[in-house]
C-alpha positions as CSV (number, residue, x, y, z in Angstrom):
1,M,-239.9,7.9,145.4
2,D,-236.9,6.9,146.5
3,D,-233.6,9.5,146.1
4,Q,-231.5,7.2,144.1
5,Q,-229.6,8.6,141.0
6,A,-230.7,5.8,138.4
7,E,-234.5,7.0,139.1
8,V,-233.3,11.0,137.9
9,G,-231.4,9.5,134.7
10,Y,-228.2,9.9,136.5
11,E,-225.3,8.1,134.3
12,T,-221.5,6.8,135.7
13,E,-218.4,7.3,134.0
14,Q,-218.8,3.8,132.8
15,G,-222.5,4.6,130.7
16,A,-220.5,7.6,129.3
17,T,-218.1,6.2,127.5
18,G,-220.7,3.2,127.1
19,I,-223.1,5.3,124.7
20,L,-219.5,6.9,123.3
21,Q,-218.3,3.5,121.9
22,V,-222.1,2.2,120.4
23,F,-222.2,5.9,118.8
24,G,-218.9,5.4,117.4
25,R,-219.2,1.8,116.5
26,Q,-222.5,2.5,114.6
27,L,-220.8,5.6,113.2
28,K,-218.1,3.3,111.5
29,R,-220.4,0.7,110.4
30,F,-222.6,3.5,108.2
31,R,-219.2,4.5,107.1
32,E,-217.6,1.8,105.7
33,W,-221.8,0.7,104.2
34,A,-221.0,3.5,102.4
35,G,-217.5,3.2,100.5
36,L,-216.3,5.9,102.4
37,E,-212.6,5.7,104.1
38,R,-211.9,8.1,106.7
39,P,-209.7,10.9,104.8
40,E,-212.5,11.2,102.6
41,F,-215.2,11.2,105.0
42,G,-213.5,13.8,107.3
43,A,-213.1,15.4,104.5
44,R,-216.8,16.1,103.5
45,T,-217.3,16.7,107.4
46,G,-214.3,18.9,107.8
47,Y,-212.7,16.7,110.2
48,S,-208.9,15.6,109.5
49,A,-209.2,11.2,109.5
50,S,-207.3,11.1,112.6
51,T,-210.1,12.9,114.1
52,I,-212.8,10.6,112.8
53,A,-211.1,7.5,114.1
54,A,-211.4,9.0,117.4
55,F,-215.3,9.4,117.2
56,E,-215.0,6.1,116.0
57,Q,-213.2,4.6,118.8
58,G,-215.2,6.3,121.9
59,R,-211.7,8.6,122.4
60,R,-213.7,12.1,121.7
61,I,-217.1,13.5,121.9
62,P,-218.8,14.4,118.7
63,P,-220.6,18.0,118.4
64,G,-223.9,18.2,117.5
65,K,-223.6,19.6,114.2
66,F,-221.1,16.9,113.1
67,I,-223.3,14.3,114.1
68,D,-226.4,15.7,111.9
69,Q,-223.7,15.8,108.9
70,A,-222.5,12.2,109.3
71,D,-226.6,11.3,109.5
72,E,-227.6,12.8,106.3
73,L,-223.7,12.7,103.9
74,L,-224.2,8.3,105.3
75,G,-227.6,7.8,104.5
76,A,-228.3,6.5,108.3
77,R,-232.0,7.4,108.3
78,G,-231.7,9.1,111.8
79,I,-230.5,6.6,113.4
80,L,-227.1,8.5,114.2
81,K,-229.0,11.6,114.9
82,E,-231.1,9.0,117.9
83,M,-227.7,9.2,119.8
84,K,-227.1,13.0,119.7
85,E,-228.5,14.2,123.1
86,E,-227.1,11.2,124.6
87,V,-223.6,12.0,123.1
88,A,-224.2,15.2,124.8
89,R,-224.2,14.4,128.0
90,A,-220.8,12.7,127.6
91,Q,-219.8,16.4,127.6
92,Y,-220.6,16.5,131.4
93,P,-218.5,14.4,134.3
94,A,-220.6,11.5,135.6
95,F,-222.0,13.7,138.3
96,F,-223.2,16.6,136.4
97,Q,-225.2,14.2,133.6
98,G,-228.6,14.0,134.8
99,A,-228.9,17.5,136.2
100,A,-227.6,18.4,133.1
101,K,-230.8,17.2,131.4
102,L,-233.3,18.2,134.2
103,E,-232.0,21.3,134.3
104,K,-231.7,21.8,130.2
105,G,-235.8,21.8,130.3
106,A,-236.8,23.5,133.8
107,V,-238.5,25.9,134.1
108,E,-237.3,27.3,136.9
109,L,-234.0,27.2,138.4
110,H,-232.5,28.1,141.2
111,V,-229.3,27.9,142.2
112,F,-226.7,28.4,145.6
113,A,-223.1,28.8,144.8
114,T,-220.3,28.2,147.4
115,K,-217.3,27.4,146.0
116,A,-217.4,28.9,142.3
117,I,-219.4,31.2,140.1
118,P,-222.1,29.6,139.0
119,G,-221.4,27.7,135.8
120,L,-224.3,29.4,133.8
121,L,-222.3,32.5,135.2
122,Q,-219.1,31.9,134.1
123,T,-217.3,33.1,131.2
124,E,-215.3,31.0,128.7
125,E,-212.1,31.9,130.2
126,Y,-213.0,32.0,134.0
127,A,-214.4,28.1,132.9
128,R,-211.3,27.0,131.6
129,A,-209.3,28.0,134.2
130,V,-211.7,26.0,137.0
131,C,-211.3,23.1,134.7
132,V,-208.0,23.7,134.8
133,M,-207.0,23.7,138.5
134,W,-209.0,20.4,138.5
135,R,-207.6,17.9,140.2
136,P,-206.5,15.2,139.6
137,L,-205.4,16.6,136.0
138,L,-207.5,16.6,133.4
139,A,-206.7,15.9,129.8
140,E,-206.1,19.3,127.7
141,E,-209.2,17.8,125.6
142,T,-211.3,17.0,128.5
143,V,-210.7,20.8,129.9
144,E,-212.2,21.7,126.1
145,Q,-214.9,19.5,125.9
146,R,-216.3,20.6,129.1
147,V,-215.6,24.9,129.0
148,A,-217.9,24.0,125.3
149,A,-220.5,22.7,127.7
150,R,-220.8,25.0,130.1
151,L,-220.8,27.9,127.5
152,A,-223.8,25.7,125.7
153,R,-225.3,25.2,129.1
154,Q,-226.0,29.1,128.6
155,A,-228.7,29.0,126.0
156,I,-231.1,28.6,128.9
157,F,-231.1,32.2,129.1
158,S,-232.7,32.9,126.0
159,R,-234.8,29.8,125.9
160,M,-238.5,30.8,125.0
161,P,-240.7,30.8,127.5
162,Q,-238.3,32.0,129.5
163,P,-237.9,29.6,133.0
164,T,-237.2,31.6,136.1
165,I,-234.2,31.7,137.5
166,S,-232.1,32.9,140.6
167,F,-228.8,32.7,141.9
168,V,-227.2,33.6,145.5
169,I,-223.8,33.6,145.3
170,E,-221.3,33.8,148.5
171,E,-219.5,36.9,148.3
172,S,-216.4,35.6,148.6
173,L,-216.8,34.7,145.3
174,L,-216.4,37.8,143.9
175,H,-212.5,39.1,145.3
176,R,-211.5,35.6,144.3
177,P,-209.4,35.9,141.0
178,F,-209.2,32.8,140.0
179,G,-207.4,32.7,136.4
180,G,-206.1,36.4,137.3
181,R,-207.4,40.1,138.0
182,A,-208.8,40.4,133.8
183,V,-210.3,37.1,133.5
184,M,-212.0,38.1,136.8
185,R,-213.3,41.9,135.5
186,G,-214.8,39.7,132.5
187,Q,-216.5,37.8,134.6
188,L,-217.9,40.3,137.0
189,E,-219.3,42.6,133.5
190,L,-221.0,39.3,132.4
191,I,-222.8,38.7,136.4
192,L,-223.5,42.6,135.5
193,L,-225.3,41.9,132.3
194,C,-226.7,38.3,133.3
195,G,-228.2,40.2,136.7
196,Q,-230.0,42.8,134.2
197,R,-232.1,39.9,132.4
198,R,-236.1,40.1,133.1
199,N,-235.8,36.4,133.7
200,V,-232.8,36.3,136.1
201,E,-232.3,37.3,139.9
202,I,-228.4,37.9,141.2
203,Q,-228.0,38.4,145.1
204,V,-224.9,37.9,146.6
205,M,-224.7,36.8,150.4
206,P,-222.3,39.1,151.9
207,T,-219.3,38.1,154.2
208,E,-220.1,39.9,157.2
209,V,-223.9,37.7,157.4
210,E,-224.4,37.0,160.8
211,E,-227.5,34.4,160.0
212,H,-226.7,32.2,157.4
213,A,-228.5,29.4,156.5
214,G,-226.5,27.4,153.7
215,L,-224.0,26.3,155.9
216,E,-224.1,22.6,154.7
217,G,-222.9,23.5,151.2
218,P,-224.1,24.3,147.7
219,F,-227.5,23.1,145.6
220,T,-229.7,23.8,143.0
221,L,-233.1,23.5,142.9
222,I,-235.0,22.6,139.6
223,E,-238.9,22.7,138.2
224,T,-239.4,20.2,135.7
225,R,-242.3,21.1,133.0
226,E,-244.6,18.6,134.7
227,G,-244.3,19.7,137.7
228,R,-241.5,18.2,139.5
229,R,-239.3,19.2,142.2
230,I,-236.1,18.4,141.8
231,A,-232.8,19.2,144.1
232,Y,-229.1,18.7,142.7
233,V,-226.9,18.6,146.1
234,E,-223.2,18.7,145.2
235,G,-220.2,16.9,146.7
236,Y,-216.6,15.3,146.3
237,K,-218.1,12.5,144.0
238,D,-221.3,11.8,145.8
239,S,-223.4,14.3,143.8
240,R,-226.6,13.7,143.4
241,L,-229.9,14.5,142.5
242,Y,-233.2,14.2,145.8
243,T,-236.8,13.6,144.3
244,E,-238.5,12.6,147.6
245,R,-240.6,15.4,148.7
246,K,-239.4,15.7,152.4
247,S,-235.8,16.1,151.3
248,V,-236.3,18.6,148.1
249,R,-239.1,20.7,150.9
250,E,-235.9,21.1,153.2
251,L,-233.6,22.7,151.1
252,E,-236.4,25.2,149.1
253,E,-236.7,26.3,152.7
254,Q,-232.8,27.1,153.2
255,Y,-233.3,28.6,149.7
256,G,-235.7,31.0,150.8
257,I,-234.3,31.7,154.2
258,L,-230.7,32.4,152.2
259,R,-232.2,35.0,149.4
260,A,-234.0,37.4,152.4
261,Q,-230.3,37.1,154.0
262,A,-228.2,37.9,151.2
263,L,-228.0,41.3,149.1
264,T,-231.7,42.2,147.1
265,P,-231.1,41.8,143.4
266,R,-230.8,45.9,143.2
267,E,-228.1,46.0,146.2
268,T,-226.5,43.1,144.3
269,L,-225.5,45.1,140.9
270,A,-224.5,48.1,142.7
271,L,-221.8,46.2,144.2
272,V,-220.7,44.2,141.3
273,E,-220.6,47.7,139.9
274,K,-218.3,48.6,142.5
275,L,-216.0,46.3,142.0
276,L,-215.3,46.5,138.9
277,G,-215.1,50.2,140.1
278,D,-212.4,49.6,142.2
279,A,-210.6,47.0,139.5
């Protein structure tokens, strides 16, 4: 299989916007068929009329709970619910939507991080700081959507059966206090907690290491329930999913060497504890 985003569920910004508009038109149609005005429908679902309008016009991403409520209240017979997963994926930047879908059902997930603490390990405050720093600036609504989506991804840690998850994180990221010292302290505490999970291993790549197998940048390795092995590689406006075996194998080899070069999981947690003590 060629390394093409379309073959692994990649969506463009236009595709994400499109599903919101389609959902919005269906929502409006069912609401009108039910004979409900926006204020009344909003009151029954716990939202303002302006928020309902934003959902119907595809300007805001409705949460899954609202979609379930709307489907039942409007007698949509599952039609609105069928779009729930696609609507939820619109929370993510277009370049990450395909990877997010694969990540959700992964049986193995291995992450090499060089830019920021991986999203799966981020606290709400750290995630917000990262999104606020994004350039070009994101709208406040988009920031909140992305923070919520990032936190929702962390349900993978407690999913049953538990997936195998590992991280290799550049040591410099533990010293870079995005959001301030207090935010970073909370972030280190979460890393410590996650590293104590039985299905999670976290390793730090020391800054002073003399050999480093991952100089080309961050990536994620994903194995699906069907045994497919896929690599997600981050880049500026060109992040992509690789499915061709040769490309994935090269990154798997890199990751194996990175793990050998990094601190062990036990050494890593000891380092995090030391940083917390010094904070």
